[in-house]
C-alpha positions in Angstrom: 43.9 31.4 14.1 46.0 28.4 15.3 48.1 26.6 12.7 49.7 23.2 13.0 52.7 22.6 10.7 53.8 19.0 9.9 56.7 18.3 7.5 55.7 21.0 5.1 51.9 20.2 5.3 49.9 23.0 6.8 46.3 22.5 8.2 44.2 25.4 9.3 42.2 24.3 12.3 39.7 27.1 12.8 37.2 28.0 10.0 38.2 24.8 8.1 37.9 22.6 11.1 34.5 24.2 12.0 33.3 23.4 8.5 34.5 19.9 8.8 32.8 19.4 12.1 29.5 20.6 10.7 29.8 18.5 7.6 31.3 15.2 8.7 32.0 15.0 12.4 29.9 15.5 15.5 31.8 15.9 18.7 30.3 15.2 22.1 31.2 18.0 24.4 33.8 20.7 24.0 36.5 20.0 21.4 39.8 19.2 23.1 43.3 20.3 22.0 45.9 17.8 20.8 44.7 14.3 19.7 41.2 15.4 19.0 42.4 18.0 16.5 44.6 15.3 14.8 41.7 12.9 14.8 39.6 15.5 13.0 42.4 16.0 10.4 42.8 12.2 9.8 39.0 11.5 9.5 38.5 14.5 7.2 41.2 13.2 4.8 39.7 9.7 5.0 36.2 11.0 4.2 37.5 13.0 1.3 39.5 10.0 -0.1 42.8 12.0 0.3 44.8 9.0 1.4 48.1 10.7 0.7 47.4 13.2 3.4 47.0 10.5 6.0 50.7 9.8 6.0 51.4 13.4 7.4 49.7 12.6 10.7 50.8 9.0 11.2 53.8 7.9 13.2 56.0 5.5 11.3 53.4 5.0 8.5 53.6 1.6 6.8 54.7 1.7 3.2 51.3 0.5 2.0 49.2 2.9 4.1 47.4 4.5 1.2 47.0 1.1 -0.5 45.3 -0.4 2.5 42.8 2.4 2.7 42.2 2.3 -1.1 41.8 -1.5 -1.1 39.4 -1.3 1.8 37.2 1.1 -0.2 37.4 -0.8 -3.4 36.9 -4.3 -2.0 33.8 -3.2 -0.2 32.7 -0.9 -3.0 32.3 2.0 -0.6 30.6 5.0 -2.1 31.3 7.4 0.8 32.3 7.5 4.4 31.4 9.8 7.2 32.5 9.9 10.8 31.3 10.8 14.3 33.9 11.5 16.9 33.3 10.0 20.3 35.3 10.2 23.6 39.0 11.1 24.1 41.0 9.0 26.6 44.0 11.1 27.3 47.2 10.1 29.2 50.6 11.9 29.4 52.1 10.6 26.1 49.3 8.5 24.7 45.6 8.9 23.8 42.7 7.1 22.3 40.0 8.9 20.3 36.9 6.7 19.6 34.8 7.3 16.5 32.0 5.8 14.6 32.4 5.3 10.8 29.3 5.1 8.6 30.4 3.6 5.3 27.9 3.5 2.4 28.4 0.3 0.5 27.2 0.3 -3.1 24.3 -2.0 -3.5 24.0 -2.8 0.2 23.5 0.4 2.2 25.1 1.7 5.4 27.6 -0.2 7.5 28.4 1.3 10.9 31.8 0.5 12.6 32.9 1.6 16.0 36.6 2.0 16.0 39.4 4.1 17.5 42.5 6.1 16.6 45.4 5.6 19.0 47.9 8.4 19.4 51.4 8.8 20.7 53.1 12.1 21.6 56.6 12.8 20.4 58.4 16.0 20.9 55.2 17.8 21.9 53.2 16.6 18.8 50.5 14.0 18.6 50.7 11.3 16.0 48.3 8.5 14.9 49.8 5.1 15.8 48.3 3.2 12.7 47.4 -0.4 12.4 44.7 -2.1 10.3 42.5 -1.9 13.4 41.8 1.7 12.4 39.7 0.3 9.5 38.0 -2.2 11.7 38.8 -3.3 15.3 39.2 -7.0 14.3 41.5 -6.3 11.3 45.1 -7.4 11.5 48.1 -7.2 9.1 47.5 -9.3 6.0 43.7 -9.5 6.4 41.4 -8.8 3.4 37.9 -7.4 3.4 35.2 -8.8 1.1 31.5 -8.7 0.6 28.6 -10.8 -0.7 25.3 -9.6 -2.1 22.0 -11.4 -3.0 18.8 -10.0 -4.4 15.6 -11.9 -4.0 13.2 -12.6 -6.8 11.1 -9.7 -7.8 7.6 -9.8 -6.5 4.6 -10.0 -8.9 2.2 -7.3 -10.0 -1.3 -8.7 -9.4 -4.7 -8.1 -11.0 -7.9 -7.2 -9.2 -8.5 -10.8 -8.4 -5.0 -11.3 -6.9 -3.6 -13.2 -9.9 -0.2 -12.4 -11.5 -0.2 -10.0 -14.4 3.4 -10.8 -15.2 5.5 -13.9 -15.8 9.1 -14.7 -16.8 9.8 -15.3 -20.4 12.2 -14.6 -23.3 12.7 -11.6 -25.5 14.9 -10.6 -28.4 16.8 -7.3 -28.0 17.1 -5.5 -31.3 20.0 -3.0 -31.4 22.8 -1.5 -33.5 26.6 -1.6 -33.6 27.8 1.8 -34.8 30.9 0.7 -36.7 28.8 -1.8 -38.8 26.3 0.8 -39.9 26.8 1.8 -43.5 23.7 4.0 -43.9 22.1 5.6 -40.8 19.0 6.6 -42.7 18.5 3.0 -43.9 18.8 1.8 -40.3 16.4 4.5 -39.0 13.9 3.7 -41.8 13.9 0.0 -41.1 13.5 0.3 -37.3 10.7 2.9 -37.7 8.7 0.9 -40.4 9.0 -2.4 -38.7 9.0 -1.5 -35.0 7.8 2.1 -34.8 11.1 3.3 -33.4 11.4 7.1 -33.6 14.4 8.1 -35.7 15.2 10.8 -33.2 15.6 8.2 -30.5 18.0 6.2 -32.6 20.1 9.3 -33.2 20.2 10.0 -29.5 21.4 6.5 -28.8 24.1 6.7 -31.5 25.3 10.2 -30.5 25.3 9.7 -26.7 28.6 10.6 -25.0 31.1 7.8 -24.6 29.5 5.4 -27.1 32.0 2.8 -28.3 31.8 2.1 -32.0 32.2 -1.7 -31.5 29.5 -2.0 -28.7 26.1 -3.4 -29.1 23.5 -0.6 -28.4 20.1 -1.9 -27.4 17.1 -0.2 -29.0 14.0 -2.3 -28.3 13.0 -5.6 -26.8 10.4 -7.8 -28.7 8.9 -11.2 -28.1 10.0 -14.1 -30.2 6.8 -14.2 -32.2 7.3 -10.6 -33.3 11.0 -11.1 -33.9 10.2 -13.8 -36.4 7.9 -11.4 -38.3 10.4 -8.5 -38.5 13.7 -10.4 -38.8 13.5 -10.8 -42.6 13.3 -7.0 -43.1 15.8 -6.1 -40.4 18.6 -8.7 -40.7 19.8 -7.6 -44.1 20.4 -4.0 -42.9 24.0 -3.5 -42.0 24.4 -2.4 -38.4 21.3 -4.1 -37.0 21.9 -7.0 -34.6 19.9 -9.2 -32.3 20.5 -10.7 -28.9 18.4 -13.2 -27.0 17.5 -12.4 -23.4 16.0 -14.9 -21.0 14.1 -14.6 -17.7 12.6 -11.3 -18.6 9.5 -9.9 -16.9 6.6 -10.1 -19.4 2.9 -9.2 -19.4 0.2 -11.6 -20.7 0.5 -10.3 -24.3 2.7 -7.8 -26.2 1.5 -4.3 -25.3 -0.9 -5.5 -22.6 -1.3 -2.6 -20.1 2.2 -1.6 -21.3 2.1 2.0 -20.1 0.5 1.1 -16.8 2.5 -2.0 -15.8 5.7 -0.5 -17.2 8.8 -2.6 -17.8 11.9 -3.9 -16.1 15.4 -3.2 -17.5 19.0 -2.6 -16.4 19.3 0.3 -14.1 20.5 3.6 -15.7 22.9 6.1 -14.1 19.9 8.5 -13.6 17.9 5.8 -11.8 20.9 4.8 -9.7 21.0 8.4 -8.4 17.2 8.3 -7.6 17.0 4.8 -6.1 19.8 5.2 -3.6 22.8 3.1 -2.4 21.1 -0.3 -2.1 21.3 -0.5 -5.9 24.3 -1.0 -8.1 25.1 -1.1 -11.9 23.8 -4.2 -13.5 20.7 -4.5 -11.3 17.4 -5.1 -13.1 14.8 -2.5 -11.9 11.5 -1.0 -12.9 12.2 1.7 -15.5 8.6 2.8 -16.2 5.0 2.5 -15.0 4.1 0.6 -11.8 7.4 -1.3 -12.0 9.2 2.0 -11.4 6.7 3.7 -9.1 6.7 0.7 -6.7 10.3 -0.5 -7.3 11.2 -0.7 -3.5 8.1 -2.7 -2.7 8.5 -5.1 -5.7 12.2 -5.5 -5.4 12.7 -5.6 -1.6 16.2 -5.0 -0.4 19.3 -7.1 -0.9 21.0 -9.2 1.7 24.7 -9.5 2.1 27.7 -9.8 4.3 30.9 -8.0 5.1 33.7 -10.5 5.6 37.2 -10.4 6.9 39.6 -13.1 5.7 42.8 -13.9 7.5 46.0 -15.0 5.7 45.2 -18.5 6.9 42.0 -18.5 4.8 39.8 -18.4 7.9 36.9 -15.9 7.2 34.8 -14.0 9.7 31.5 -12.3 9.1 31.8 -8.7 10.4 28.3 -7.6 9.5 25.1 -8.9 7.9 22.7 -6.9 5.8 19.3 -8.6 6.4 17.5 -8.2 3.1 13.8 -8.1 2.7 11.8 -9.9 0.0 9.7 -7.9 -2.4 6.0 -7.9 -1.8 3.4 -8.2 -4.5 1.6 -5.1 -5.7 -2.2 -5.7 -6.2 -3.8 -3.5 -8.8 -7.5 -3.2 -9.7 -7.1 -4.2 -13.3 -9.2 -7.0 -14.7 -7.5 -8.7 -17.6 -10.7 -9.4 -19.5 -11.7 -5.7 -19.4 -8.2 -4.6 -20.2 -8.1 -6.9 -23.3 -11.5 -5.6 -24.4 -10.3 -2.0 -24.2 -7.1 -2.8 -26.1 -9.0 -4.7 -28.9 -11.3 -1.7 -29.2 -8.4 0.5 -30.2 -6.9 -1.8 -32.7 -6.5 -0.1 -36.1 -6.9 3.4 -34.6 -4.2 5.5 -36.3 -4.3 8.6 -34.1 -3.1 8.8 -30.5 -6.0 7.5 -28.3 -6.9 6.1 -25.0 -9.6 4.2 -23.1 -10.2 4.0 -19.4 -12.8 1.9 -17.6 -13.7 2.1 -13.9 -16.1 0.2 -11.6 -19.1 2.5 -11.1 -19.6 1.2 -7.5 -16.1 1.7 -6.2 -14.0 3.8 -8.6 -11.5 0.9 -9.1 -9.8 1.2 -12.5 -10.6 -2.0 -14.5 -8.7 -1.1 -17.7 -6.5 1.7 -18.9 -5.0 1.9 -22.4 -2.8 4.5 -24.1 -1.8 4.4 -27.7 0.6 4.4 -29.5 2.7 2.0 -27.6 6.0 3.5 -28.8 5.2 6.8 -27.2 6.0 7.0 -23.5 3.2 9.4 -22.7 0.5 7.7 -20.7 -2.2 10.0 -22.1 -5.0 8.1 -20.4 -3.6 9.1 -17.0 -1.6 12.3 -17.6 -3.0 13.9 -20.7 -5.3 16.9 -20.0 -7.8 17.9 -22.6 -10.8 20.1 -23.0 -13.7 17.6 -22.4 -16.0 19.4 -24.9 -19.6 18.3 -24.8 -18.9 15.4 -22.5 -18.9 18.1 -19.8 -22.6 18.6 -20.6 -23.2 15.7 -18.2 -22.0 18.0 -15.4 -23.9 21.0 -16.7 -27.1 18.9 -17.0 -26.7 17.8 -13.4 -26.6 21.4 -12.3 -29.7 22.1 -14.4 -31.5 19.1 -13.0 -30.6 20.1 -9.5 -32.2 23.5 -10.1 -35.5 21.7 -10.9 -35.3 21.3 -14.7 -36.7 18.0 -16.0 -35.5 15.8 -18.8 -38.5 16.8 -20.9 -38.4 20.5 -19.9 -38.9 22.9 -22.9 -35.7 24.5 -24.2 -34.6 26.3 -27.3 -31.7 25.4 -29.7 -31.0 28.2 -32.1 -28.1 28.0 -34.6 -26.1 30.6 -32.8 -26.1 32.7 -29.6 -23.8 35.6 -28.6 -22.5 35.9 -25.0 -20.3 38.9 -24.1 -19.6 39.6 -27.7 -18.6 36.0 -28.5 -20.6 33.8 -30.9 -21.3 30.3 -29.9 -22.6 27.9 -32.6 -23.7 24.3 -33.0 -21.7 21.7 -34.8 -22.2 21.9 -38.5 -24.8 24.6 -38.0 -27.5 22.4 -36.5 -30.6 23.9 -34.9 -33.6 22.3 -33.3 -35.7 25.3 -32.5 -38.1 24.9 -29.6 -37.6 21.4 -28.2 -36.9 19.5 -25.0 -33.8 19.1 -22.8 -33.6 15.4 -23.8 -33.2 16.4 -27.4 -30.6 19.1 -27.0 -28.6 16.8 -24.8 -28.9 13.8 -27.2 -27.9 15.9 -30.2 -25.3 18.0 -28.2 -26.8 21.5 -28.9 -24.2 24.0 -27.7 -26.4 27.1 -27.9 -29.1 25.5 -25.7 -26.6 24.8 -23.0 -24.9 28.2 -23.2 -28.3 29.8 -22.7 -29.4 27.4 -19.9 -26.1 27.9 -18.0 -26.8 31.6 -18.0 -29.9 30.9 -15.9 -27.9 29.2 -13.1 -26.7 30.8 -10.0 -23.1 32.1 -10.4 -21.5 29.2 -8.5 -23.9 26.5 -9.5 -21.8 25.2 -12.4 -18.6 25.2 -10.3 -20.5 23.4 -7.5 -21.7 20.7 -9.9 -18.1 20.3 -11.2 -16.9 19.7 -7.7 -19.5 17.1 -7.2 -18.0 15.3 -10.2 -14.5 15.6 -8.8 -13.2 18.6 -10.6 -10.6 20.5 -8.6 -10.3 17.5 -6.2 -6.9 16.0 -5.5 -6.8 12.2 -5.4 -4.2 9.4 -5.5 -4.4 6.9 -8.3 -1.2 4.9 -7.8 0.5 6.6 -10.7 0.8 10.3 -11.4 -2.5 11.7 -12.7 -3.5 15.4 -12.5 -7.3 14.9 -12.4 -9.5 17.6 -13.7 -9.7 21.4 -13.3 -12.6 23.8 -13.5 -11.2 27.3 -13.0 -13.7 29.9 -11.7 -15.1 31.6 -14.8 -13.9 35.3 -15.0 -16.9 36.5 -16.9 -20.1 35.4 -18.6 -18.2 34.5 -21.8 -16.0 32.1 -19.9 -19.0 30.7 -18.1 -20.7 30.0 -21.4 -17.6 28.2 -22.7 -17.2 26.2 -19.5 -20.8 25.0 -19.8 -19.9 23.1 -23.0 -16.5 21.9 -21.8 -14.4 24.5 -23.5 -12.4 27.5 -22.3 -10.1 26.7 -19.5 -11.8 23.4 -18.4 -9.4 20.4 -18.6 -9.7 16.8 -17.7 -7.8 13.5 -18.1 -9.5 10.6 -19.9 -9.4 8.8 -16.5 -11.3 11.6 -14.9 -14.0 11.6 -17.5 -14.4 7.9 -17.0 -15.1 8.7 -13.4 -17.7 11.3 -14.5 -19.5 8.7 -16.5 -19.4 6.3 -13.5 -20.8 9.0 -11.2 -23.7 9.5 -13.6 -24.5 5.8 -13.4 -24.2 5.4 -9.6 -25.2 8.8 -8.4 -22.0 9.3 -6.5 -18.6 10.4 -7.8 -15.7 8.3 -6.5 -12.1 9.1 -7.0 -10.6 6.5 -9.4 -7.7 4.4 -8.2 -5.4 1.8 -9.7 -3.6 0.3 -6.6 -5.7 -1.7 -4.2 -4.1 -0.5 -1.0 -4.7 3.2 -1.5 -6.7 4.1 1.6 -8.2 7.6 0.9 -10.9 7.7 -1.7 -12.5 11.1 -2.0 -16.1 11.0 -3.1 -19.2 13.2 -3.4 -22.9 12.6 -3.9 -24.7 14.1 -6.9 -27.7 16.3 -6.2 -30.7 14.4 -5.0 -33.1 13.4 -7.8 -30.6 13.9 -10.6 -29.4 10.3 -11.2 -32.5 8.9 -12.9 -33.0 11.8 -15.4 -29.2 11.7 -16.1 -29.7 8.1 -17.1 -32.5 9.1 -19.4 -30.6 11.9 -21.0 -27.4 9.7 -21.6 -29.5 6.8 -22.9 -31.1 9.1 -25.4 -27.7 10.0 -26.8 -27.3 6.4 -28.0 -30.9 5.7 -29.0 -31.7 8.9 -30.9 -28.8 11.3 -30.8 -25.1 11.7 -31.7 -24.2 8.3 -30.3 -26.5 6.3 -32.6 -23.5 4.3 -33.9 -23.7 2.3 -30.7 -27.5 1.8 -30.7 -27.0 -1.9 -31.0 -25.6 -2.2 -27.5 -28.5 -2.8 -25.1 -28.4 -0.5 -22.1 -25.4 1.6 -23.2 -25.7 5.2 -22.2 -23.3 8.1 -22.6 -22.3 11.4 -24.1 -20.3 12.4 -27.2 -17.8 15.2 -27.3 -16.1 17.1 -30.1 -13.7 19.3 -28.2 -11.9 22.2 -30.0 -8.2 22.8 -29.4 -5.2 24.5 -30.9 -5.4 27.0 -33.7 -6.6 27.1 -37.3 -9.8 27.5 -39.3 -11.6 25.4 -38.6 -10.2 24.4 -35.2 -9.0 20.8 -34.9 -11.1 18.7 -32.5 -10.6 15.8 -30.1 -13.2 13.0 -30.4 -14.7 11.9 -27.1 -17.3 9.5 -25.8 -18.0 8.8 -22.1 -20.5 6.2 -21.0 -21.6 3.4 -18.7 -22.6 -0.1 -19.3 -23.2 -3.0 -16.9 -21.6 -1.3 -13.9 -18.6 0.0 -15.9 -18.0 3.7 -16.5 -15.6 4.5 -19.3 -14.1 7.2 -21.5 -12.8 7.0 -25.1 -10.6 9.8 -26.5 -9.0 10.1 -29.9 -6.6 13.0 -30.1 -7.3 15.2 -33.1 -9.8 12.5 -34.1 -12.5 14.8 -35.3 -16.2 14.2 -34.4 -16.9 12.2 -31.3 -20.1 10.6 -32.7 -18.3 9.4 -35.8 -14.9 8.4 -34.4 -15.1 7.7 -30.6 -18.6 6.1 -30.5 -17.7 3.1 -32.8 -14.7 2.4 -30.5 -16.9 2.6 -27.5 -19.4 0.2 -29.1 -16.7 -2.3 -29.7 -15.6 -2.0 -26.1 -19.1 -2.3 -24.7 -19.9 -5.3 -26.9 -16.8 -7.1 -25.7 -17.9 -6.5 -22.1 
């Protein structure tokens, strides 16, 4: 181990230097003794921000050596620096070691500088002969570094026709000032009753580390018209304050496609770490939905300059960051369909969702998740047992086997499979009847017995034709649907009626309805430039009888609440979940109408025919 001792400062140049070389510096060729070792020491200290250590390897260091390095970093807002050693030009008592510095400037990105360390040898030791040119070859004593930065206007999110879905407008930020709060419970109650703000969220904001008691803490942004409605109830509550904010990105109406479009807000520390060095505190960025998922595309990259100003006032541009403008993001949403879906859910108290897709392409026309104040985009990411809506898939397998819509079947009140009893909803039984009737009235026992007559893989194959177990890209995260291979005949029976381990998103069940209408399953997608669209044809000869079965649900079966809508066809679902006696149920309806396939889900809503069908009828009527 070789040790170099300088004025009481000891540097180990073996294992430590090797680690430094691996982490910070790449050296062309074999490391040389002398000036190269000193260059490694100097650049390591620079990279680590240990400016005091620089003085130990500099000959006749200026009094402000550390200050010049520190000012260089602060003026340019350098996050980090790394270095690559170049060539060594060696003479008897002098040497030059070239290096490349890669400085990461907060909010701009990487700036590369080719520079050099000049050395002088005194009494057998090599010392850095320091000038400001170490920082940049053009720098001289008294020069100052500075920077500029400009961000272009954020690009638009477009609808399926290429028209903007967003515009700039004004909002009112409603927040709190901790020291003015007299009663936390009163503040929480007012914000919850007027704006639906979860009290737990308020507590997190107030109890966050480093919160200053005299600072305004934003809670929620509202449009001026809503502010006028809630202000009389909120303004008298001590601790609640309001701030006006202009040039804010807004959708056509409050809540319009809120979970999907997302929102723009000031970048958080967490997002800064994710988005990278071209962002800086204070930037407005996408914080949810498409605004976040496509942040780099919509925002583009900033432009800027690194400048060197001489004492005379003359400025020179050392480097330009050529920014790129944001580019619009085109979605498949149609505002009129989106508005129809949102109006259909007005007044629904439980968590709910509606998704609509184009049956000919798979393009998502509307997607709604409620409640607005919950961040979960349940229409895209919630996975639920599909219940009897899965009977569309089971029926396709039966039709592919050769069964007809009017084939004779039996619907007893109960049937046992593998020791498990399967019953019909509310004890219904239709005796000996037809497939059309048991489908229209959603007879569980009939489908359990019919599924037992299928080949072992027939149900799984039908599920794959409807996109179960198929990965696809939507444009936002969505897990699709899963049909695990049944482990025994009991699981197969449960799967046939959409229970057991079968799970699907509302989005996926909308694609199931669309496939029933068109005869081909197409992966749903939200962003227009997604290139890969998995698809699969349904079995030959099954499309027409599926239409007849799904139309019968509305005209004579469990979906009669929507009988006034001409041509509407679909399937109800009442899907059990959780625990208890009786088990709670989700309310489903999937259907198609005028080239639009859709799904309605009300979580814990109860009976599909009573809860989901009226919502579906409102939506279909609006179409």
